[in-house]
TIRO-2110 file (N, C-alpha, C; in Angstrom, 1 decimal):
// TIRO-2110
-41.4, 69.7, 158.8, N, 1, A
-42.2, 69.1, 157.8, CA, 1, A
-43.3, 70.1, 157.4, C, 1, A
-43.6, 70.3, 156.2, N, 2, A
-44.6, 71.2, 155.8, CA, 2, A
-46.0, 70.6, 155.9, C, 2, A
-47.0, 71.5, 155.8, N, 3, A
-48.4, 71.0, 156.0, CA, 3, A
-48.8, 70.0, 155.0, C, 3, A
-48.3, 70.1, 153.7, N, 4, A
-48.7, 69.2, 152.7, CA, 4, A
-48.3, 67.8, 153.0, C, 4, A
-47.1, 67.6, 153.5, N, 5, A
-46.6, 66.3, 153.9, CA, 5, A
-47.4, 65.7, 155.1, C, 5, A
-47.6, 66.6, 156.0, N, 6, A
-48.4, 66.2, 157.2, CA, 6, A
-49.8, 65.7, 156.8, C, 6, A
-50.4, 66.5, 155.9, N, 7, A
-51.8, 66.1, 155.5, CA, 7, A
-51.8, 64.8, 154.8, C, 7, A
-50.8, 64.5, 153.9, N, 8, A
-50.8, 63.2, 153.2, CA, 8, A
-50.4, 62.1, 154.1, C, 8, A
-49.5, 62.4, 155.0, N, 9, A
-49.1, 61.3, 155.9, CA, 9, A
-50.3, 60.9, 156.8, C, 9, A
-51.1, 61.9, 157.3, N, 10, A
-52.3, 61.5, 158.0, CA, 10, A
-53.3, 60.8, 157.2, C, 10, A
-53.5, 61.3, 156.0, N, 11, A
-54.4, 60.6, 155.0, CA, 11, A
-54.0, 59.2, 154.8, C, 11, A
-52.8, 58.9, 154.6, N, 12, A
-52.3, 57.5, 154.3, CA, 12, A
-52.4, 56.7, 155.6, C, 12, A
-52.2, 57.3, 156.8, N, 13, A
-52.4, 56.5, 158.0, CA, 13, A
-53.9, 56.1, 158.2, C, 13, A
-54.8, 57.1, 157.9, N, 14, A
-56.2, 56.7, 157.9, CA, 14, A
-56.5, 55.6, 157.0, C, 14, A
-56.0, 55.7, 155.8, N, 15, A
-56.3, 54.6, 154.8, CA, 15, A
-55.8, 53.3, 155.2, C, 15, A
-54.6, 53.2, 155.7, N, 16, A
-54.0, 51.9, 156.1, CA, 16, A
-54.7, 51.3, 157.3, C, 16, A
-55.2, 52.1, 158.2, N, 17, A
-55.9, 51.6, 159.4, CA, 17, A
-57.3, 51.1, 158.9, C, 17, A
-58.0, 51.9, 158.1, N, 18, A
-59.3, 51.4, 157.6, CA, 18, A
-59.2, 50.2, 156.7, C, 18, A
-58.2, 50.1, 155.9, N, 19, A
-58.0, 49.0, 155.1, CA, 19, A
-57.7, 47.7, 155.9, C, 19, A
-56.9, 47.9, 156.9, N, 20, A
-56.6, 46.8, 157.8, CA, 20, A
-57.8, 46.3, 158.5, C, 20, A
-58.7, 47.2, 159.0, N, 21, A
-59.9, 46.8, 159.6, CA, 21, A
-60.8, 46.0, 158.6, C, 21, A
-60.9, 46.5, 157.3, N, 22, A
-61.7, 45.8, 156.3, CA, 22, A
-61.1, 44.5, 156.0, C, 22, A
-59.8, 44.4, 155.9, N, 23, A
-59.1, 43.1, 155.6, CA, 23, A
-59.4, 42.1, 156.7, C, 23, A
-59.3, 42.5, 158.0, N, 24, A
-59.6, 41.6, 159.1, CA, 24, A
-61.1, 41.2, 159.1, C, 24, A
-62.0, 42.1, 158.8, N, 25, A
-63.4, 41.8, 158.8, CA, 25, A
-63.8, 40.9, 157.6, C, 25, A
-63.2, 41.1, 156.4, N, 26, A
-63.6, 40.3, 155.3, CA, 26, A
-62.8, 39.0, 155.2, C, 26, A
-61.5, 39.1, 155.1, N, 27, A
-60.7, 37.9, 155.0, CA, 27, A
-60.5, 37.1, 156.2, C, 27, A
-60.2, 37.8, 157.3, N, 28, A
-59.9, 37.2, 158.6, CA, 28, A
-61.1, 36.4, 159.1, C, 28, A
-62.2, 37.2, 159.3, N, 29, A
-63.4, 36.6, 159.9, CA, 29, A
-64.2, 35.7, 158.9, C, 29, A
-64.2, 36.1, 157.7, N, 30, A
-65.0, 35.4, 156.7, CA, 30, A
-64.4, 34.1, 156.1, C, 30, A
-63.1, 34.2, 155.9, N, 31, A
-62.4, 33.0, 155.3, CA, 31, A
-61.6, 32.2, 156.2, C, 31, A
-60.8, 32.8, 157.1, N, 32, A
-60.0, 32.0, 158.0, CA, 32, A
-60.8, 31.3, 159.0, C, 32, A
-61.9, 31.9, 159.4, N, 33, A
-62.8, 31.2, 160.4, CA, 33, A
-64.0, 30.5, 159.9, C, 33, A
-63.9, 30.2, 158.6, N, 34, A
-65.1, 29.6, 158.0, CA, 34, A
-65.5, 28.2, 158.6, C, 34, A
-64.5, 27.4, 159.0, N, 35, A
-64.8, 26.1, 159.6, CA, 35, A
-65.5, 26.3, 161.0, C, 35, A
-65.1, 27.3, 161.7, N, 36, A
-65.7, 27.6, 163.0, CA, 36, A
-67.1, 28.2, 162.9, C, 36, A
-67.3, 28.9, 161.9, N, 37, A
-68.6, 29.7, 161.7, CA, 37, A
-69.7, 28.8, 161.3, C, 37, A
-69.4, 27.7, 160.5, N, 38, A
-70.5, 26.9, 159.9, CA, 38, A
-71.0, 27.6, 158.7, C, 38, A
-71.9, 26.9, 158.0, N, 39, A
-72.4, 27.3, 156.7, CA, 39, A
-73.2, 28.6, 156.8, C, 39, A
-74.2, 28.6, 157.7, N, 40, A
-75.1, 29.8, 157.8, CA, 40, A
-74.4, 31.0, 158.4, C, 40, A
-73.6, 30.7, 159.4, N, 41, A
-72.9, 31.9, 160.0, CA, 41, A
-71.8, 32.4, 159.0, C, 41, A
-71.2, 31.5, 158.2, N, 42, A
-70.3, 32.0, 157.2, CA, 42, A
-71.0, 33.0, 156.2, C, 42, A
-72.2, 32.7, 155.8, N, 43, A
-72.9, 33.6, 154.9, CA, 43, A
-73.1, 34.9, 155.6, C, 43, A
-73.5, 34.9, 156.9, N, 44, A
-73.7, 36.2, 157.7, CA, 44, A
-72.4, 36.9, 157.8, C, 44, A
-71.3, 36.2, 158.0, N, 45, A
-70.0, 36.9, 158.1, CA, 45, A
-69.7, 37.6, 156.8, C, 45, A
-69.9, 37.0, 155.7, N, 46, A
-69.7, 37.6, 154.4, CA, 46, A
-70.6, 38.8, 154.2, C, 46, A
-71.8, 38.7, 154.5, N, 47, A
-72.7, 39.8, 154.4, CA, 47, A
-72.3, 41.0, 155.4, C, 47, A
-71.8, 40.6, 156.5, N, 48, A
-71.4, 41.6, 157.5, CA, 48, A
-70.1, 42.3, 157.0, C, 48, A
-69.3, 41.6, 156.3, N, 49, A
-68.1, 42.3, 155.7, CA, 49, A
-68.5, 43.4, 154.8, C, 49, A
-69.6, 43.2, 154.1, N, 50, A
-70.1, 44.3, 153.2, CA, 50, A
-70.5, 45.5, 154.0, C, 50, A
-71.2, 45.2, 155.1, N, 51, A
-71.7, 46.3, 155.9, CA, 51, A
-70.5, 47.0, 156.6, C, 51, A
-69.5, 46.3, 157.0, N, 52, A
-68.3, 46.9, 157.6, CA, 52, A
-67.7, 47.8, 156.5, C, 52, A
-67.6, 47.4, 155.3, N, 53, A
-67.0, 48.2, 154.2, CA, 53, A
-67.8, 49.5, 154.1, C, 53, A
-69.1, 49.5, 154.0, N, 54, A
-69.9, 50.7, 153.9, CA, 54, A
-69.7, 51.6, 155.1, C, 54, A
-69.7, 51.1, 156.3, N, 55, A
-69.4, 51.9, 157.5, CA, 55, A
-68.1, 52.5, 157.4, C, 55, A
-67.1, 51.8, 156.9, N, 56, A
-65.7, 52.4, 156.8, CA, 56, A
-65.7, 53.5, 155.8, C, 56, A
-66.5, 53.4, 154.8, N, 57, A
-66.6, 54.5, 153.8, CA, 57, A
-67.1, 55.8, 154.5, C, 57, A
-68.1, 55.7, 155.3, N, 58, A
-68.6, 56.8, 156.1, CA, 58, A
-67.6, 57.3, 157.1, C, 58, A
-66.9, 56.4, 157.7, N, 59, A
-65.9, 56.8, 158.7, CA, 59, A
-64.7, 57.6, 158.0, C, 59, A
-64.4, 57.1, 156.8, N, 60, A
-63.3, 57.8, 156.0, CA, 60, A
-63.8, 59.2, 155.6, C, 60, A
-65.0, 59.3, 155.2, N, 61, A
-65.5, 60.6, 154.8, CA, 61, A
-65.5, 61.6, 156.0, C, 61, A
-65.9, 61.1, 157.1, N, 62, A
-65.9, 61.9, 158.3, CA, 62, A
-64.5, 62.4, 158.7, C, 62, A
-63.5, 61.4, 158.7, N, 63, A
-62.2, 61.7, 159.0, CA, 63, A
-61.5, 62.7, 158.0, C, 63, A
-61.8, 62.5, 156.7, N, 64, A
-61.2, 63.4, 155.7, CA, 64, A
-61.8, 64.8, 155.8, C, 64, A
-63.1, 64.9, 156.1, N, 65, A
-63.7, 66.2, 156.3, CA, 65, A
-63.1, 67.0, 157.5, C, 65, A
-62.9, 66.2, 158.5, N, 66, A
-62.2, 66.8, 159.7, CA, 66, A
-60.8, 67.2, 159.4, C, 66, A
-60.1, 66.3, 158.7, N, 67, A
-58.7, 66.6, 158.3, CA, 67, A
-58.6, 67.8, 157.3, C, 67, A
-59.5, 67.9, 156.4, N, 68, A
-59.6, 69.0, 155.5, CA, 68, A
-59.8, 70.4, 156.2, C, 68, A
-60.7, 70.4, 157.2, N, 69, A
-60.9, 71.6, 158.0, CA, 69, A
-59.7, 71.9, 158.8, C, 69, A
-59.0, 70.9, 159.3, N, 70, A
-57.8, 71.2, 160.1, CA, 70, A
-56.7, 71.9, 159.3, C, 70, A
-56.6, 71.5, 158.1, N, 71, A
-55.5, 72.0, 157.2, CA, 71, A
-56.0, 73.1, 156.3, C, 71, A
-57.3, 73.5, 156.4, N, 72, A
-57.8, 74.6, 155.6, CA, 72, A
-58.0, 74.3, 154.2, C, 72, A
-58.3, 73.1, 153.8, N, 73, A
-58.5, 72.8, 152.4, CA, 73, A
-59.9, 72.3, 152.1, C, 73, A
-60.8, 72.6, 153.1, N, 74, A
-62.2, 72.2, 152.9, CA, 74, A
-62.9, 73.1, 151.9, C, 74, A
-64.0, 72.7, 151.4, N, 75, A
-64.8, 73.5, 150.5, CA, 75, A
-65.6, 74.5, 151.1, C, 75, A
END
């Protein structure tokens, strides 16, 4: 397998993992557990999902910078 395919396979793996985490944080905790969280905790869970999304953006940037350096395509 050439480096290009390895690079994109790793990139897609990162994306799928991070999107799964975001889905669990936003949909799973915020919507599926709304009855258990109560009204005020539900609001905090929804706000928390926004923070999780922002953190995941920074994690993705870090992982992609590391991946770019590994394959020699960094700036």
